[in-house]
ROSE-4610 file (N, C-alpha, C; in Angstrom, 1 decimal, always signed):
// ROSE-4610
residu = [M/M/M/R/R/R/I/I/I/Y/Y/Y/I/I/I/V/V/V/I/I/I/I/I/I/L/L/L/L/L/L/V/V/V/T/T/T/A/A/A/F/F/F/N/N/N/A/A/A/A/A/A/A/A/A/D/D/D/E/E/E/L/L/L/A/A/A/P/P/P/F/F/F/T/T/T/S/S/S/D/D/D/G/G/G/C/C/C/S/S/S/V/V/V/F/F/F/P/P/P/D/D/D/G/G/G/T/T/T/F/F/F/E/E/E/Q/Q/Q/S/S/S/H/H/H/L/L/L/W/W/W/L/L/L/S/S/S/C/C/C/C/C/C/T/T/T/A/A/A/H/H/H/D/D/D/L/L/L/A/A/A/Y/Y/Y/W/W/W/Q/Q/Q/G/G/G/G/G/G/T/T/T/A/A/A/K/K/K/E/E/E/R/R/R/L/L/L/I/I/I/A/A/A/D/D/D/E/E/E/A/A/A/L/L/L/Q/Q/Q/Q/Q/Q/C/C/C/V/V/V/A/A/A/A/A/A/V/V/V/G/G/G/E/E/E/P/P/P/E/E/E/I/I/I/A/A/A/Q/Q/Q/L/L/L/M/M/M/L/L/L/A/A/A/G/G/G/V/V/V/R/R/R/V/V/V/G/G/G/G/G/G/T/T/T/P/P/P/Y/Y/Y/L/L/L/P/P/P/T/T/T/S/S/S/F/F/F/R/R/R/W/W/W/G/G/G/Y/Y/Y/G/G/G/W/W/W/P/P/P/Y/Y/Y/P/P/P/R/R/R/G/G/G/Y/Y/Y/K/K/K/A/A/A/L/L/L/T/T/T/Y/Y/Y/N/N/N/E/E/E/K/K/K/Q/Q/Q/Q/Q/Q/A/A/A/I/I/I/K/K/K/L/L/L/S/S/S/A/A/A/L/L/L/I/I/I/N/N/N/K/K/K/P/P/P/L/L/L/Q/Q/Q/S/S/S/I/I/I/P/P/P/E/E/E/K/K/K/N/N/N]
num = [1/1/1/2/2/2/3/3/3/4/4/4/5/5/5/6/6/6/7/7/7/8/8/8/9/9/9/10/10/10/11/11/11/12/12/12/13/13/13/14/14/14/15/15/15/16/16/16/17/17/17/18/18/18/19/19/19/20/20/20/21/21/21/22/22/22/23/23/23/24/24/24/25/25/25/26/26/26/27/27/27/28/28/28/29/29/29/30/30/30/31/31/31/32/32/32/33/33/33/34/34/34/35/35/35/36/36/36/37/37/37/38/38/38/39/39/39/40/40/40/41/41/41/42/42/42/43/43/43/44/44/44/45/45/45/46/46/46/47/47/47/48/48/48/49/49/49/50/50/50/51/51/51/52/52/52/53/53/53/54/54/54/55/55/55/56/56/56/57/57/57/58/58/58/59/59/59/60/60/60/61/61/61/62/62/62/63/63/63/64/64/64/65/65/65/66/66/66/67/67/67/68/68/68/69/69/69/70/70/70/71/71/71/72/72/72/73/73/73/74/74/74/75/75/75/76/76/76/77/77/77/78/78/78/79/79/79/80/80/80/81/81/81/82/82/82/83/83/83/84/84/84/85/85/85/86/86/86/87/87/87/88/88/88/89/89/89/90/90/90/91/91/91/92/92/92/93/93/93/94/94/94/95/95/95/96/96/96/97/97/97/98/98/98/99/99/99/100/100/100/101/101/101/102/102/102/103/103/103/104/104/104/105/105/105/106/106/106/107/107/107/108/108/108/109/109/109/110/110/110/111/111/111/112/112/112/113/113/113/114/114/114/115/115/115/116/116/116/117/117/117/118/118/118/119/119/119/120/120/120/121/121/121/122/122/122/123/123/123/124/124/124/125/125/125/126/126/126/127/127/127/128/128/128/129/129/129/130/130/130/131/131/131/132/132/132/133/133/133/134/134/134/135/135/135/136/136/136/137/137/137/138/138/138/139/139/139/140/140/140/141/141/141/142/142/142/143/143/143]
x = [-19.6/-19.8/-18.8/-18.5/-17.6/-16.2/-15.8/-14.5/-14.2/-15.3/-15.2/-15.0/-15.7/-15.6/-14.2/-13.7/-12.3/-11.3/-11.4/-10.5/-10.6/-11.8/-11.9/-11.3/-11.5/-10.9/-9.4/-8.8/-7.4/-6.8/-7.4/-6.9/-7.0/-8.1/-8.3/-7.2/-7.0/-5.9/-4.6/-4.3/-3.0/-2.8/-3.8/-3.7/-3.6/-4.2/-4.1/-2.7/-2.1/-0.8/+0.2/-0.1/+0.9/+0.9/-0.1/-0.2/+0.4/+1.0/+1.6/+3.0/+3.2/+4.5/+5.3/+6.5/+7.3/+7.9/+8.2/+8.8/+10.1/+10.4/+11.6/+12.9/+13.7/+15.1/+16.1/+17.3/+18.3/+19.6/+20.3/+21.6/+22.7/+22.4/+23.3/+23.5/+24.7/+24.9/+25.0/+24.4/+24.3/+25.7/+26.1/+27.4/+28.4/+28.2/+29.1/+29.5/+30.7/+31.1/+30.2/+30.0/+29.2/+29.9/+31.2/+32.0/+33.5/+34.3/+35.8/+36.5/+37.8/+38.5/+38.6/+38.7/+38.8/+37.5/+36.4/+35.1/+34.2/+34.1/+33.5/+32.0/+31.4/+29.9/+29.6/+30.5/+30.3/+29.0/+28.6/+27.4/+26.3/+26.5/+25.5/+24.1/+24.0/+22.6/+22.0/+22.8/+22.3/+21.7/+22.4/+22.0/+20.8/+20.7/+19.5/+18.2/+18.4/+17.2/+16.9/+17.9/+17.7/+17.0/+17.4/+16.7/+15.3/+14.9/+13.5/+12.7/+13.2/+12.5/+12.4/+13.5/+13.5/+12.6/+12.5/+11.7/+10.2/+9.7/+8.3/+8.1/+9.1/+9.0/+8.0/+7.5/+6.6/+6.9/+6.8/+7.0/+8.5/+8.7/+10.1/+10.6/+9.7/+10.1/+10.4/+9.7/+10.0/+11.4/+11.7/+13.0/+14.1/+13.9/+14.9/+15.1/+14.1/+14.1/+14.9/+14.7/+15.4/+16.9/+17.2/+18.6/+19.3/+18.7/+19.3/+19.5/+18.5/+18.6/+19.8/+20.1/+21.3/+22.5/+22.6/+23.7/+24.0/+22.9/+23.1/+23.5/+23.0/+23.4/+24.8/+25.3/+26.7/+27.6/+27.2/+28.0/+28.1/+27.0/+26.9/+27.9/+28.2/+29.2/+30.6/+30.8/+32.1/+32.7/+31.8/+32.3/+31.6/+31.8/+31.0/+31.4/+32.6/+33.0/+32.4/+32.4/+31.8/+30.3/+29.7/+28.3/+27.9/+28.7/+28.5/+28.6/+29.6/+29.8/+28.5/+28.1/+26.9/+25.7/+25.5/+24.3/+24.3/+25.5/+25.6/+25.2/+25.8/+25.5/+24.1/+23.4/+22.0/+21.1/+21.5/+20.6/+20.7/+21.8/+21.9/+21.5/+22.0/+21.7/+20.4/+19.7/+18.5/+17.2/+17.3/+16.2/+15.2/+13.9/+12.9/+12.7/+13.4/+13.2/+14.1/+15.0/+15.9/+15.5/+15.5/+15.1/+16.1/+16.7/+17.7/+17.0/+17.8/+17.3/+17.3/+17.9/+18.1/+17.4/+16.5/+15.8/+14.8/+14.3/+13.3/+12.0/+11.4/+10.2/+10.5/+11.7/+12.0/+11.1/+10.4/+9.5/+8.3/+8.0/+6.8/+7.3/+6.4/+6.8/+7.2/+8.2/+8.7/+7.8/+7.5/+8.0/+6.9/+7.3/+6.4/+6.6/+7.8/+8.1/+7.9/+7.6/+7.3/+5.7/+5.3/+3.8/+3.6/+2.7/+2.3/+1.7/+2.0/+1.3/-0.1/-1.0/-2.4/-2.5/-3.7/-4.0/-3.7/-4.2/-3.9/-2.4/-1.7/-0.3/+0.5/+0.1/+0.7/+0.4/-0.8/-1.1/-0.2/+0.0/+0.9/+2.3/+2.8/+4.2/+4.3/+3.2/+3.2/+3.3/+2.4/+2.3/+3.7/+4.2/+5.5/+6.7/+6.7/+7.8/+7.8/+6.6/+6.4/+7.1/+7.1/+7.8/+9.3/+9.8/+11.3/+11.8/+11.0/+11.4/+11.0/+10.3/+9.9/+11.1/+11.4/+12.5/+12.1/+13.1/+12.8/+12.5/+11.5/+11.1/+12.3/+12.6/+13.7/+13.1/+14.0/+13.6/+14.1/+13.2/+13.6/+14.6/+15.6/+16.7/+16.1/+16.5/+16.2/+17.1/+16.6/+17.5/+18.1]
y = [+73.7/+72.7/+71.5/+71.2/+70.1/+70.5/+71.7/+72.1/+71.9/+72.1/+71.9/+70.4/+69.6/+68.1/+67.7/+68.2/+67.8/+68.2/+69.4/+70.0/+69.1/+68.8/+68.0/+66.6/+66.0/+64.7/+64.8/+65.8/+66.0/+66.2/+67.0/+67.2/+65.9/+65.2/+63.9/+63.0/+62.9/+61.9/+62.3/+63.6/+64.1/+63.8/+64.0/+63.7/+62.2/+61.4/+60.0/+59.5/+60.0/+59.7/+60.2/+61.3/+61.9/+61.0/+60.2/+59.4/+58.0/+57.8/+56.5/+56.3/+55.2/+54.9/+54.2/+54.6/+54.0/+52.7/+51.7/+50.5/+50.8/+49.9/+50.1/+50.1/+51.0/+51.0/+51.3/+50.8/+51.1/+51.3/+52.4/+52.6/+52.3/+51.4/+51.0/+52.1/+52.5/+53.5/+54.9/+55.1/+56.4/+56.9/+58.0/+58.6/+58.2/+57.1/+56.6/+55.2/+54.8/+53.4/+52.3/+51.2/+50.1/+49.2/+49.5/+48.7/+49.2/+48.4/+48.7/+48.2/+48.5/+48.0/+46.4/+45.9/+44.5/+43.8/+44.4/+43.8/+44.9/+44.8/+45.9/+46.1/+45.1/+45.1/+44.9/+45.3/+45.0/+45.6/+46.8/+47.3/+47.6/+47.0/+47.2/+46.8/+45.7/+45.3/+46.4/+47.0/+48.1/+49.2/+49.6/+50.7/+50.3/+49.0/+48.6/+48.7/+48.2/+48.3/+49.8/+50.6/+52.1/+52.7/+52.2/+52.7/+52.3/+51.2/+50.7/+51.7/+52.1/+53.1/+54.4/+54.9/+56.1/+56.1/+55.0/+54.9/+55.2/+54.6/+54.8/+56.1/+56.6/+57.9/+57.8/+59.0/+59.1/+60.3/+60.2/+61.3/+61.6/+62.7/+63.0/+62.1/+61.6/+60.7/+59.3/+58.9/+57.6/+57.7/+58.9/+59.1/+59.0/+59.6/+59.5/+58.0/+57.3/+55.9/+55.1/+55.4/+54.7/+55.1/+56.3/+56.8/+56.1/+56.1/+55.4/+53.9/+53.3/+51.9/+51.6/+52.5/+52.4/+52.5/+53.5/+53.6/+52.4/+51.8/+50.6/+49.4/+49.3/+48.2/+48.3/+49.4/+49.6/+49.4/+49.9/+49.6/+48.1/+47.4/+46.0/+45.1/+45.7/+44.9/+45.3/+46.0/+46.3/+47.7/+48.6/+49.9/+51.0/+51.2/+52.3/+53.7/+53.9/+55.3/+55.6/+54.6/+54.8/+55.0/+54.3/+54.4/+55.8/+56.4/+57.8/+58.8/+58.6/+59.4/+59.2/+58.0/+57.8/+58.4/+58.3/+59.0/+60.5/+61.1/+62.5/+62.8/+62.0/+62.2/+62.1/+61.0/+60.9/+61.9/+62.4/+63.4/+64.7/+65.0/+66.2/+66.0/+64.9/+64.7/+64.0/+63.4/+62.7/+63.6/+64.9/+65.7/+65.5/+65.5/+65.4/+66.6/+67.7/+69.0/+69.2/+68.3/+68.4/+67.4/+67.7/+66.8/+65.7/+65.0/+64.0/+62.6/+61.7/+60.3/+59.6/+60.1/+59.5/+60.2/+61.1/+61.9/+61.0/+61.5/+60.8/+60.8/+59.6/+59.5/+59.6/+59.1/+59.2/+58.3/+57.4/+56.6/+57.4/+58.5/+59.3/+60.5/+61.1/+62.2/+63.4/+64.1/+65.3/+66.5/+67.3/+67.2/+66.6/+65.8/+65.2/+65.7/+65.9/+66.4/+65.3/+65.7/+64.7/+64.6/+63.4/+63.2/+61.7/+61.5/+60.1/+59.5/+58.2/+57.5/+57.2/+57.4/+57.1/+55.5/+55.1/+53.6/+53.1/+53.8/+53.4/+53.4/+54.4/+54.5/+53.4/+53.0/+51.9/+50.6/+50.5/+49.3/+49.2/+50.3/+50.4/+49.9/+50.5/+50.1/+48.6/+48.1/+46.7/+45.8/+46.2/+45.4/+45.4/+46.6/+46.8/+46.2/+46.3/+45.7/+44.2/+43.6/+42.2/+41.6/+42.4/+42.0/+41.9/+42.7/+42.7/+41.3/+40.7/+39.5/+38.2/+38.4/+37.2/+36.6/+35.3/+34.8/+34.7/+34.9/+34.8/+33.3/+33.2/+31.9/+31.3/+30.1/+29.4/+29.1/+29.2/+28.9/+27.5/+26.6/+25.2/+25.1/+24.3/+24.1/+23.4/+23.8/+23.1/+22.0/+20.9/+19.7/+19.8]
z = [+87.6/+88.6/+88.3/+87.1/+86.7/+87.2/+87.1/+87.5/+89.0/+89.8/+91.2/+91.5/+90.8/+91.0/+90.6/+89.5/+89.1/+90.1/+90.6/+91.6/+92.9/+93.3/+94.5/+94.3/+93.2/+92.9/+92.8/+92.3/+92.2/+93.6/+94.4/+95.8/+96.6/+96.4/+97.2/+96.7/+95.4/+94.9/+95.4/+95.4/+95.9/+97.4/+98.2/+99.6/+99.9/+99.1/+99.3/+99.0/+97.9/+97.5/+98.6/+99.2/+100.2/+101.4/+101.7/+102.8/+102.6/+101.4/+101.1/+101.6/+102.3/+102.8/+101.7/+101.4/+100.4/+100.9/+100.1/+100.6/+101.3/+102.3/+103.1/+102.3/+102.6/+102.0/+103.2/+103.0/+104.0/+103.3/+103.7/+103.2/+104.2/+105.1/+106.1/+107.1/+107.4/+108.4/+107.7/+106.6/+105.9/+105.6/+106.2/+105.9/+106.9/+107.6/+108.6/+108.2/+108.5/+108.2/+108.8/+108.2/+108.7/+109.7/+109.9/+110.8/+110.8/+111.3/+111.4/+110.2/+110.0/+108.9/+109.0/+110.2/+110.4/+110.3/+110.7/+110.6/+110.0/+108.7/+107.9/+108.1/+108.7/+108.9/+110.4/+111.3/+112.7/+113.3/+113.0/+113.5/+112.5/+111.3/+110.2/+110.6/+111.3/+111.7/+112.7/+113.4/+114.3/+113.5/+112.4/+111.6/+110.8/+110.3/+109.6/+110.5/+111.7/+112.6/+112.9/+113.0/+113.2/+112.0/+110.8/+109.5/+109.5/+110.0/+110.0/+110.8/+112.0/+112.8/+112.1/+111.5/+110.8/+109.6/+108.9/+107.7/+108.0/+109.1/+109.4/+110.2/+110.9/+111.6/+112.8/+113.2/+114.4/+115.2/+116.5/+117.4/+117.7/+118.3/+118.7/+119.8/+120.6/+121.7/+121.0/+120.0/+119.3/+118.6/+118.1/+117.5/+118.5/+119.7/+120.7/+121.2/+121.3/+121.6/+120.6/+119.3/+118.2/+118.2/+118.5/+118.5/+119.7/+120.8/+122.0/+121.8/+121.1/+120.8/+119.9/+118.9/+118.1/+118.9/+119.8/+120.7/+121.5/+122.1/+122.9/+122.0/+120.9/+120.0/+119.6/+119.2/+118.8/+120.0/+121.2/+122.4/+122.7/+122.4/+122.7/+121.9/+120.7/+119.8/+120.2/+121.3/+121.8/+121.4/+121.0/+120.5/+121.2/+122.5/+123.2/+122.8/+122.4/+121.9/+120.6/+119.7/+118.4/+118.6/+119.5/+119.8/+120.2/+121.1/+121.5/+120.3/+119.4/+118.2/+117.3/+117.1/+116.3/+116.8/+118.1/+118.8/+118.5/+118.7/+118.4/+116.9/+116.0/+114.6/+114.2/+114.7/+114.3/+115.0/+116.2/+116.8/+116.0/+115.4/+114.6/+113.1/+112.5/+111.1/+110.8/+111.7/+111.4/+111.5/+111.7/+111.8/+110.7/+111.0/+109.9/+109.1/+109.4/+108.8/+107.6/+107.3/+106.2/+105.1/+103.9/+102.8/+102.5/+103.5/+103.2/+103.1/+102.5/+102.4/+103.7/+104.7/+106.0/+107.2/+106.8/+107.9/+108.6/+109.7/+110.5/+109.6/+109.4/+108.6/+107.1/+106.7/+105.3/+104.3/+104.9/+104.1/+103.6/+104.2/+103.9/+103.0/+102.2/+101.5/+102.4/+101.9/+102.6/+102.4/+103.4/+104.8/+105.6/+106.6/+107.5/+108.9/+109.3/+110.7/+111.7/+112.9/+114.0/+114.0/+113.9/+113.8/+114.1/+115.1/+115.5/+114.3/+114.1/+113.0/+113.3/+112.3/+112.5/+112.4/+112.7/+112.6/+111.2/+110.2/+108.8/+108.4/+108.9/+108.6/+109.3/+110.5/+111.2/+110.5/+109.9/+109.1/+107.9/+107.2/+106.1/+106.5/+107.6/+108.1/+108.4/+109.0/+109.4/+108.1/+107.2/+105.9/+105.1/+105.0/+104.3/+105.0/+106.3/+107.1/+107.1/+106.9/+106.9/+105.6/+104.6/+103.3/+103.4/+104.4/+104.6/+105.0/+105.9/+106.6/+105.9/+104.8/+104.0/+103.2/+103.4/+102.6/+101.1/+100.3/+98.8/+98.5/+97.6/+97.1/+96.3/+96.6/+95.8/+94.4/+93.4/+92.1/+91.8/+91.4/+91.1/+90.0/+90.2/+89.2/+88.0/+86.8/+85.6/+85.3/+84.9/+84.6/+83.2]
């Protein structure tokens, strides 16, 4: 009987850990430049916003919306051709089925695939994304 209890506890603990969203990370525009030679971070903010959507993942429709938002953002900084190229790249390279650090839903343990976030998962994403926007506390200067 004890062995069954231990097995149940281990399975429960593993499943709970599998549902944990890792803190947000961004690698900028992944394997693509963050901007031009003249403006090296021209569309970096577009990629960071895109990474936020990819980090939490969700449905295939939500991914398409995130990818199209990236395209529109890059086009809005004056680079419509680059925007088209980036859209093609993320549509192919961002699949949730490859174990890459930039896949759709990369904040969750692999493999996740396309899956709507549950209420609890959304709460995790809200809590962790709130930490991103908090300013760092200033450290008082020593005299």
